[in-house]
N, C-alpha and C positions, 0 to 999 in steps of 0.2 A: 774289849773281848778278845776272842780267838784270832780274828783277823789282825788286830793291832799287834798281838804277841808274835804272830808269824812274820809280819812285815818288819817288825823291829829286830827279830832274830836274823832275818836275811840281811838286813842292812848292816848289822853288827858283825856278821861273819862273811864267809865266802859264798857268793860272789860279791857281796856288798851292794846288791841290788834287790829290789822287790818289784817285779813286773807282774801286775795282777790282771787277770782276765776274768771277766764276769759273764756267765752264760744267762741270757734272758734278763737284761738289765732293768727292765720295767722303768720305775721312777729314778733309777740310778743311785739309790742310797748306798749300796755296797761299793760302787765306784767312789762316791763321796767319802765313805768311811776309810777306804784304802788310801786315798789322798790325805785325809786328815791324819792317818797313822804314819805318813811319811813315804808312801810308796813311790818308787822312782817313776813308774808309769801305771796307768789304770785304763784298760780298754774293755769295752763291753759290746755285746751285740744284742740288738732288740729289733725284731721285724715290724712292730706296730708303730706307725708313724706318729699317732697321737701320744703314745707313751714316750717316744723320743722327744717330743716337744716338751712333755712334762719334766723328763730327765734333764733337759737342757736348762729349763727354768730353775729347777731345784739346785743344780750345780752352780749356775750363775748367782743365784741368791745367796749361795754359801761361799762365794769367792773362788770357786774352781770351775771355770767355764769349760764346757765340752766342745771339742772339735768334732762336728758330725762328718763321718766318713772321711776323715782326714788322716794324716800321719801323726802319730803321737810324738810330742816333744817332751822334754824334761819338765815343762811347766804346765802341760795340758793333759787332760783326760780325753779319750776318744770314745765315741759311741758309733758303732758300725750299724747302720740300718739294714740288717739282713739276719736271716735265721742262723742258728749255730751250725747247722749242717753245711751251709755255704762257707762259713768261716773255716770249718774243718778241711774243706777241699782247697782252700786258698794257700798256696805254698809260701806266700809272704808272711802268713800268720803263724806258720809251724815253727815250733822251737823257740818262740819269743818270750814265753811266760814261765815263771817259776811258782806262781800261785794261781789256782783256778777256784773261783767261788761261784756259787749259785744259791738262790733262794727260789725254789720252784713251786711254792704254793701261791695261788691267786686268792682273790677275795672270797671265793666259794670253797676253796680247799680242794676242788676236784677238776677244775678247768684245765690244769696242766697235764692231766691224764697220767699221773704218777701213782 
């Protein structure tokens, strides 16, 4: 899909990296899709501890383990257990990503207040 096309275009051109950040990772599927597309790194944020646990299982089951609240490596995706607003304020996260993705609908379609 669109994420795969963007990742591949960035990898093929300048800067030759695709560093993906996902807002509200939930089950971590977009992080997984980014890694499957070849993203250099994939970092997401999710404040809900139960959803972080689900995301870790999904990633591990698909061969892309998540490092929780760790530092991204070339071989790992990272899931930050904090709200997006906190990530915005963190100077270590600023300017690190050239792709930002979000799927903001929940199972009711209204819970995200969008």
